[in-house]
Each structure stands twice: as structure tokens, then as C-alpha cells.
DOMI-246815 format. One record per atom (N, C-alpha, C): x, y, z; residue in one letter. Coordinates in steps of 0.02 Angstrom, whole numbers, plus 50000, padded with zeros to 5 digits. Example, Ala and Ser with C-alpha at 12.3 -4.5 7.8 and 13.67 -1.06 7.14 Angstrom:
<fikes>
506604971650390a506154977550390a506604983550390a506424988850354s506844994750357s506455000250394s
</fikes>
This chain:
<fikes>
510465796650296m510255792950243m509875787350246m509205786750206k508825784850194k509385771350192k508835770950251k509145764250271k508935760950207k509535755650190r509425751950120r508915744350122r508795739550104k508415733350110k509345730950101k509235724050147i509825719050139i509595713950137i509605709750072c509555701650087c510435698450080c510235695950156v510625689850164v510645684750160v511115679250114l510895673650104l511615668250149l511185664150188g511455657650240g511295662750310g510895661350360l510875661750388l511105659650451l511795655450470g511895652650523g512435657250554g512925656050588y513375658350631y513595662950615y513695665750553i513675674550529i513255679550492i513015674550452g512335675350431g511825681450482g511595674650522l511095677950576l511285683450608l512065682150618p511995689350675p511985695050650p512235694950581t512465698950547t511945704150522t511265699450507s510645699950510s510435704350549s510205701450617a510035703250684a510375713350683a511105710850679l511295718150691l511375724250646l511195723250589l510975727350563l510215728250555l509695723450564a509095728450576a508945729550629a509185729550670n509245733750742n509725740050743n509925740350665r510475746250665r509895750250615r509165748550594g508705752750553g508765747950479g509045744050474y509115741450403y508525736450386y508225735150326e507715728450325e508115723150280e508035719150337i508305712150320i507795707050282i508205705950237h507735700350191h508145694250217h508035689350284g508825681850283g508555675550233g508995675250193v508695669850165v509155662950207v508925657050214d509045649850234d508715645150199d508955637050169v508745632350124v508415630750168v508595629650270m508085624450294m507615627350328m506955626850286q506385629250323q506365627450395q506705623850428s506475625050500s506935631350530s507385632450516v507725636150505v507625644550507v507335645750435v506575651350403v505975651650490v505615645550504d505015645950563d505425647550616d506035646350639i506245646650682i506385653550718i506735656750641i506975664750661i506095667950657i505695667750603n505155673450617n504855672050678n505125668050697q504675665650788q504825671550846q505425674750793g505895678950879g506605674650905g506625667450882k507305662550939k507535660850881k508085658050913i508855655450870i508905649050859i509425645450832h509425640550802h509955638650825h510565644050860i511165641550870i511425646850946i511995643050984v512085647151022v512635654351008v512525659851034e512885663651031e512475671251058e512835671651128p512985677751151p512475682851146p511915682951179e511705690451139e511235690151090e511375685551045l510995684250972l510455682951001l510035680751054d509485678551054d509185687151083d509405690751106i508945697451095i508995700951040i509555700751003f509715704350941f509135702750890f509075695150872v508435693950827v507625693450865v507785694250939k506905696050969k506835703050942k507275707950959a507285712250953a507145715050880a507615712550831a507305713250756a506735709750726a506535702650747v505895702350724v505415703650737v505245706550821n504715711150832n504485718350810n505135720150776s505295726850755s504765725550705s505115720450645g504715718350568g505415721350539g506005721750554k506285724350503k506715716750513k506925711350530l507035705950494l506455700450495l506425698250432k506075690850391k506105688850387k506265681150386a506635675550342a506175671250304a506495668750268d506155666050200d506925659850147d506475657750132t506925648850071t506905654050005t506885661350011k507105662349947k507235670249927k507615672849891p507935678049915p507495683749887p507445689449880d506915696549851d507365702949847d506985704549788f507345710549768f507755716349826f508515718649813a508565723849870a509305728149840a509415731649901d509875733349861d510625730349892d510715726949928i511385726749914i510885715349962i511575712449936f511615705449944f512455704449980f512175698850033v512515699750071v512695690050065v513255686950021i513175680350027i513685676550090i513205672550161a513645671550185a513485662950201a513575659850163v513415651250169v514305647450179v514125642750207p514485639350231p515105636850165p515725637550167t516385634050119t516675627050161t516565620950140p516985616450173p517105618350115p517515609150139f517865604350089f517845596550072f517785596549985h517805586550006h518485584950001h518295574650018d518655573150033d519535575349990d519875573250026g520745574750004g520755584450009g520285588850055f520535595850055f520595598649998f519765598049969v519575603349901v519285606849929v519215613549917p518905618449930p518175614349907p517715618649893n516955617149908n516655624249917n516645624349844i516065633949836i515505634949820i515325626749798d514515625349784d513755629549828d513945630549878y513355634449935y513535640849887y514165644549886v514265651349879v514155654349783v514075646549726l513625648349684l513175645549677l512985642449715s512405641749693s511945647749728s512215652249764a511875658049816a511685663849768a512475665049712a512775667649660a512065666949607a511905659549572k511345658949536k510605662049570k510595661749625a510095663649634a509565669449652a510155672749676i509905677349664i510125682349603i510235680049541t510315684349485t509735685949448t509015684049458t508375687649448t508095691549477t508555695649548y508315699549598y509145705949574y509255705649540i509755711649542i509685715549489i509745722649519q509435728049486q510155734449471q510195736449417e510705740349419e510795747649495e511355746749508g511705749849578g511595744749631g511585738349630n511545732249693n512345731949699n512215732249775i513155729649802i512655721649842i513335716949752i513365710149779i514265710249851i513975708349891i514715703749946i514515697349953i515115697849943l515195689049973l515935689350046l515445687050110e515685686550161e516095679350188e515715673150129s516125665350159s516635668850136s517055664650187t518075666150175t517925660450145t518475661850049s518155658250013s519005655349976s519135650549927p519665652849906p519585658449835p520595658849844v520655666349814v520525665849734v520065669349703g519865667249642g518985667649619g518555666349699t518005665949705t517565671649704t517715677749717t517305683049683t517265683849610t517845684649597q517815682949502q517445680249475q517115671949544k516885666449498k516115668049504k515855674249571i515195676849571i514985681949509i515665684849495e515585688649447e515375684449381e515765680449362n515785678349308n514945673249292n514595672149347i514155666549326i513405673649341i513445677949358l513045681749347l512985684049284l513515686049271k513665686249171k513325684449152k513375676449158e513285670449118e512455670449126e512395675249189h511365672849193h511095680449178h511685684249120g511225688149102g511175696549118g511615696249180v511715700849250v512185707149214v511885713549189d512645718949151d513165718349227d513495713649233t513885718549302t514245723049297t514315729149233t514555735249234t514375739249309t513915739449292k513425740049330k512935739649392k513365735649417i513315734449508i513975731449518i514125730349604f514745732649630f514795725249666f515175719949654i515695716449697i516045717249736i515985712249764a516495713149819a516665710749873a517075708049904h517235700649950h517215704950024h517145703550063c517305706650140c517405701550214c517485696850189p517795691350257p517515692850300p517525688150354e517175688350426e517835686350464e517685691850506r518375687450548r518005690050593r517605684850639v517355688450702v517335680350760v517435682550808l517765676350866l517205672550854l516875667150888p516475662550892p516075664150986p515775666151018g515585670851091g515715676251101g515945680651024h515995686951042h515955688950997h515295687350932i515305688550872i514945696750870i514365699250910m514115701650909m514375709650919m514865707750994r515275715350970r515745715050933r516115710050894e516675710650866e516455709150787e515695712550785l515455713450692l515825722950684l515545724750762v515485730650763v516195735350773v516575731950826q517335732150852q517885732450806q517965726050775n518215723350739n518425727150666n518985728450619d519185731950569d518855724750532d518915730250456r518675724350375r519065723850351r519185719950309i519485721850239i518865720650197i518915726050144v518475725250062v518835725750003v518755720749979g519145720549922g518605720649842g518595723749784g518005723649750g518215722749687g518035719549633t518075716449584t518595722849539t518045730549558t518425737049526t518635740149614t518935745449552a518965748749612a518525754049650a518005755949620e517295759049617e516865752249677e516835747049672a516655740449684a516815739649775a517705743349772t517985742749839t517595748149863t517755755049859k517475762249872k516795760749922k516515758249856v515575759949882v515365753549943v515645748149946t515535743349963t515775745750039t516565746950054a516685751150106a516315754750128a516115761650085e515685767050131e515195760650161e514995756450123f514275752150152f514365753050213f514865747150230y515265745950290y515445749050346y515765758250322r515855762550379r515475765850383r514555762150404e514045763750428e513935762450472e514195754150500f514265752850557f514585747850604f515215749650546v515725746350592v516295752350627v516445749650675q516585754850727q517585756450699q517785750150681g518385748050681g518645751150620g519145750250565e519315755250528e519295747950465e518985750750403v519075747850366v519535751250298v519845745650295f520475745250239f520105743250157f520585745750108e520075742950054e520745743650014e520465736149971t521035733249928t520775730049866t520895723949837d520605721249779d520525715249795d519885710049759d519555705149797d520155701549787d520605698249747k521065692549769k521335694749855k521585698949831t521825701349905t521665699149977t520975704449967a520405699250017a520265696850041a520335689349968e520255684149993e520855680150020e521305680749997m522105680650047m522155682050108m521955688450124a521725690350193a521615686350234a521035684750225k520805679450303k521175671450278k521415671750239l521705664750224l522415664850254l522575669550264t523345670450285t523165669150352t522725675150394e522485674650449e522535671850468e522215665550442n521975656650503n522595655350477n522945654750433s523315648850427s524075651550496s523995657650477f524455661950506f524405657850611f523845656750617r523735655050699r523725648850695r523395645250658d523555635350621d524295634550624d524775637850618t525585635250654t525765638350712t525575643350710n525705644650790n525415638650841n524765636750814i524615631450865i524755625050853i524925621750785a525235618950770a525775616050799a526385621350819f526855620950880f526915618650939f526285622950979a526085621951040a525895614551038a525545611950997n525555603751014n525925599950973n526325601150962e526875597250933e527345596150986e527395602851021l527765604751093l527495598151141l526725597251145s526325595551210s526655585451209s526695583551128i526815578451095i527655576951141i528005580851096l528785581751146l528735580051200l528565583651243c528585584151334c528305577751327c527805575951312d527495567751325d527985563351319d528355564251260q529195561051270q529435559951291q529625566251320f530105567051392f529975568451449f529435567551443d529205567451548d529415573251583d529075577451515i528955584351540i528355586451562i528245591851609n527475596251612n527575601151545n527175602951493v527145605251443v526795611851454v526155610951517w526065619751545w526525622051559w527055618051607e527635622451662e527925626851625e528435621851550l528625622051493l528365629651450l527865627451460i527695634451389i527385638951443i527405640451522a527275647451540a528065650051565a528605644151587l528985648951580l529435652951517l529195645051433a529445649951387a529205656351381a528765658451408n528405663451399n528555668151427n529055668251482r529295675751506r529905678551482r530055674851413h530325678551365h529935682651332h530255688251356p529835695551325p529485695351215p529915690451195r529815688651151r529345684251115r529185680051168v528795675451149v528145671651182v527705669451144n526965669551167n526655662151159n527085658351166i526725650151164i525885650351163i525645645851119l524945646351143l524805639351172l524085636251191q524065631551247q523955625451193q524095621051191p524235614251136p523295612351181p523115609451149g522405604151140g522365596751124g521585596951093c521825590251068c521555591550967c521765597450961g521495595450888g521545603750872g521175603250808v520965610950778v520365610650744v519865612950776g519075614650760g519095621150726g518265620050708g517805629150679g517805628950606g517395634150549h517285632750481h517955634850458h518525639550491c518825644750488c519555639850506c520005640350528i520755639050565i520625632550517i520085624750526a520315620050517a520135615650431a520005624250405v519805622650343v520065629450294v520025636250313d520575639350261d521365638150252d521685636450299p522225633550255p522255630150205p522095623650225w521965620950139w521865624750076w521255626950105f521245634550016f521885634749981f522135637450039i523265640350045i523505634849986i523515626250037v523845622850009v523715619349929v522865618549921h522645615649871h522855619749795h522635627649822a523165632849755a523795631849760a524305631949806g524875633249809g525265627149794g525215620449805g525325613849789g526045616249847g526505614549806e527195611449823e527485616649876e527165624349866s527475629049882s527205632549934s526665627549980a526405628050033a526625622350072a527235623750132k527715617150123k527335618450232k527585624950236l527525626550300l526695624350332l526085629550273i525795629550289i525245619850295i525695616850248r525285611250249r525655606950299r526225606550341t526335604350388t525765607150435t525915610550452a525645613750534a524775608450530a524565609550476r523605605950456r523895598650473r524665595850436e524725588650479e524645586550549e524845592550569v525285591750642v524565593250692v524045597550661n523485597150688n523085594450717n523085590650641n522555582650622n522915576250669n523475575450672y523855570950685y523755570450798y523755576950795k523835580250888k523095575850884k522185574150840s521725572450877s521995562850891s522275561450833e522355555550839e522895551150925e523195557950916w523785555050939w523485554651005w522825559651041v522545559651115v521895553951118v521825550351028i521335546551035i521895540651098i522365539451054e522715533851056e523025533451121e523045539851172k523205541051241k522885537551282k522185540651240i521505537051291i521195530451297i521545529551225k521515518951228k521865516151260k522365520051271n523005515451309n522625516451397n522525522251410v522695521851474v521605516551493v521275518351466a520905511551459a520945506051465a521335502651422l521595499451418l521985494751475l522365498651517v522615498951571v522235498751637v521855501051631f521035502051692f520985493051653f520615489651629e520415486251597e520845481551610e521325481251623n521895475251624n522095476151699n522125480351743e522005481751804e521395476751841e520825480551826n520165480651870n519835474751847n519855472051754g519525463651739g518745468951733g518855472351707r518135474851665r518305482951622r517885485251568k518165491151530k517885494851573k518175501251566a518315507651582a517715513551544a517515516551597k516795518551575k517425528451575k517105527951503v517585534951501v517185541951505v517445547651515a517015554751493a517485559351459a517115559751400c517405562951349c517245570351361c517385577451417m516915582551440m517005589651352m516655588751331g516405593351264g516605588551212g516035596151164l516155590551119l516385594951028l516245602151061a515915607651021a516825608350999a517095613950937f517675613550926f517895620550971f517595623251026k518005628651072k517585631451131k517775632551180p517365632051243p516845637051240p516125634351284d515625639451288d515045640151223d515175636751192i514875638251104i514365630451101i514105628351029d513645625551038d514015621450962d514345624750918d514605621850863d515015620150853d514865611150844l515195606650792l515615608650749l515895610250710r515925611550629r516735610250646r516825602750649e517745602650604e517805602250672e517475597650738s517785598250789s518185591450811s518725594950848p519415589250841p518975585550915p518555588250978a518415583251010a517615581651000a517485581850942l516855577950910l517205571050894l517525572950858y517855565550830y518305560250840y518505565750889i518685559950945i518595557350991i517835560050995t517265555651029t516885547150994t516745551850929r516395546750879r517105537850868r517575542450868r518235539650862r518305532850892r518115534650981l518135529151016l517515526351050l516965527551019i516365526651005i516295519550963i516605520050874a516955516950843a517285511250862a517965510450918d518245508250926d517905501950980d517545504250997g516965499151072g517075501251135g517495509651154l517635510751215l516795510551237l516615512851320d516275514551363d516165522351357d515945526651320i516025530851309i515395535851335i515495540751396l514935547451410l514905554451395l514785554151348a514895562651300a514455566051329a514825572651333v514415579151374v514755584651337v513925590251347e514275594151293e513735599551316e513625604651369p513115606251415p512975611751362p513275615651296n512835619451277n512485613751221n512455608551207i511675605151152i511285600851228i510735599551197e510105596551241e510235590851214e510375589551155a510195582551137a510795582051067a510915576751035f511195575350981f511055568750947f510875567250895k510455562050847k511245557850849k511805552850852e512015550250859e512505544850933e512075550650975f512245549451028f511995552151096f511925550051156e511445552351191e511985557651224e511735563751268i512215566451285i512105567451375i512665567851427v512725566851463v512745571651518v512635575251577d512585580151600d513245577851650d513825582951640y514405581751662y514555580651716y514185582451770k513835580851841k513895574551863k513645571651826e513095563151809e513925559551785e514215561651730a514625558351667a515305556651756a515495561251788l516245563751822l515925558651895l515185557451868e514855551051931e515285544851928e514925542051856k514955537351850k515615536051794k515965542051790a516605536751751a517175536451771a517715532451744d518505530151743d518965533151763d518735535451681i519345540451659i518865545751610i519035552051631v519055557051615v519595559951587v519145562851525t519715567251471t519325573851447t519775577051500f519365584651466f519585589451395f519165586651340l519085591751264l519315597251267l518815599251277v518515605551299v518465610151338v518835615651333a518815622351421a517945625851449a517555620451425h516845623451439h517335627151521h516785634851522k516665634151598k516575629851666k515965625951639e515555624451678e516145619751688e516465614751676f517105611551708f517895614751728f517795622051736k518145624651739k518555622851835k517875623051864n518215621551954n517835613551963n517905610451936l517615604851954l518075599952004l517885597852070d518335594252098d518435587152088d519095589652030v518875578852021v519745575552059v519445575552099q520095572352143q520405564852102q520925566752053t521185561451989t521885565051967t522315559651972k522995560351910k522885564751839k522655572251839l522965575651791l523475577251751l523345572851689d523875571951646d523775579451584d524535580351554f524165588351503f524185585951455f523645580851449c523235579551383c522635580051397c522335582751452g521725580651494g521595575751504g521815570251499v521405561251518v521645564151621v521045562651635s521135561251709s521005555351734s521615551251752h521505545451787h521195544051868h520665541551888k520305539651955k520435530751984k
</fikes>
């Protein structure tokens, strides 16, 4: 089969890996991003985000001439929309980037084109894309429109893009079939066919399920602090039951998916989404709870020593060993502590510089800090010889 031309809109944590992977499989990729700096970096064969193996894929793709980045779309056989879908204040879904991307490609669409939405979106977004295309004069009966949500784990994206199962839901049965056939060209996992609304809801359901399980662990950690019980030991013992698998608590939940997607369901489902809403509230509250724990320890230190404590915040990313700060509870906690007047040493080994405050090397932070709080389990932190009393919320007292 002749390899087709693909226009990928959005060259972030999903769009760039997808572009690089497909380019290395022989497809001609025209990548689009609104940031000129991102376009320039990619066209040099370099990357602007941290993801294992991505730099190798991008360099090879650019050097082969199969991947080119630009700030505007181009004619293609397949259009893939992989732009952010954040939310407004009040946790209202914001699909403006998706709708803008749909408008941007209207003059480039031709008969037989496939239009794919990969961005995680509220139910009904794929249909809104079709409506926009119609409004701009596109005959949608002669193209194929579908949703295929990404479901990769940061830190393992290049592998999971190929190995993970995918769900494809078209606005018509034919769109589903044609789009699914495209994914089967490079996906080793199974490709399941459904309709567009079910595909949209499937991704939201996956992340809401995970959010609910994390909320259980986070609430358990708060209760254990109240009862003076070691939550790590408790979870390890409870998990010896053959049908129990409690997750590990943390300082909250971050990332573009788990911290965001449940709100899409809550916004649309209203009072029917009781458990999903409560899980979100528990996980958001956990960050506030950690802030108060750190501030209380710092206050005790100041009262005992007559000076303000230096507090090392170990990690800013939303999960270990990546540079992704989207919806990061660790970054939120660090910002709040700085705003509340604490003397903070901010540590993030995956970021060289940050515009808001200075990033400190983790070894230097350990030497200078009076209080160390481990917010992210980066690999650099795991074998540190910290001679302290470490409690379960990650705050250590020197």
C-alpha cells in the first residue's frame, strides 16, 4: 500500500510522538503547531519535551524528510487533531483548541479524507467537528470523521502508541471502518470499533475509574494520619488479600488526563455523577492537606529554632521521570508554599530552568534544607541517604 500524507495538528505530548512514529513508518507527516519556536525546534530534528526515545524518532524522521513542521496546515489524506482540551474556571470543558483546529483545515479537506480527533474530549465533540466542517462548506458525506482517543502513559509513549489497544468511533459506520483500518496499519494491539460518542465516553471512563481508585488511597492516607497508622504498611497488608489492590497515595492527581477528564463527565452528567465528582474533590483536597502538613512542620521548626525553615520541594512534574507540569499537584503545592511566604528550594531534575522561580539541584537542596518534602518519586530521589524521620506524606524532618 502506498504510504499516505498525514497532517497532525498539535505537536505536544501526543501529536509529536505520533508524528515521529508514523514518519518512521514511511508516512509523509506535515506537523502543525501554533508556536513558531516549537516548529523551529522540531525542524532542527530536536524536541521540546521530555519523553524517552522521542529524540531518536524525531531526529530520524526529520533527517529522512518524512517529518516537517509548520504553523499552518496543508493538504493531506488524513488529518489528526491532537490539541489540548483543558477546562475553564469552574471545571467547564474547553474545546476551543479542537474547534479552532477543525476550522483551520476546512480549506484543505478533499473527498475521501479521514478526519481523526485524538484529543480527549467531552461526549459530542466529534459531532461538533462535523458541524463546523459543514458550516464551512465541507461535504461531510464524502469524508470520514472519527474519534480515536489516545491512551498512552507518559514515559512509555513510543512503545504504547504501537502496543496498546485502540478504540475507534466514527460518526458513521463507514467512517469507523475506514479509520480503524488506518490504525491497524501500525498498531499491534487490537483496534475496537464503535460509534463516536461511545469512543469519547470510553476514554473519560478509563480515567475516571483510575481517579476514583486514587481517591480511595488518598482518603485512606488522611484517615491513617488521623489514626496514627502507617498507611504504607496498612496498604501492603490489605493488598495481601487476593482480590484487593489498593493504589499508593500521593500529594494529589495531575496530568492532562486523570485530573481533567472526570470533570467532563461531571459537567455533562450533573447530579448523576456523584461518585466521580467526590473522587475529584478528594484528590484536589489532598494537595491542600499536604500544604497544611508542610506549613505546620515549618511552623514547629521556626518556633523551636527561632528562624524560618528552608523547605525543599522535591519534584514539580505531575508524575515521576518526566518534565510534564500540566495540572501537577506538586507544582501547585510549591507555588502555594511560596505564595504563603515559606523559604522554598524547588527541585525538578527534568527541567533546566523555570520562569517563575529558581530550580535547585537536588543534592544542593538536600544540603541546605531543614525540611524535605518528596512530592514526586523521580528516580534521582529513590536511593538518597536522607538521615531524617520520614512520615507517610513525604515530609522529612531534619
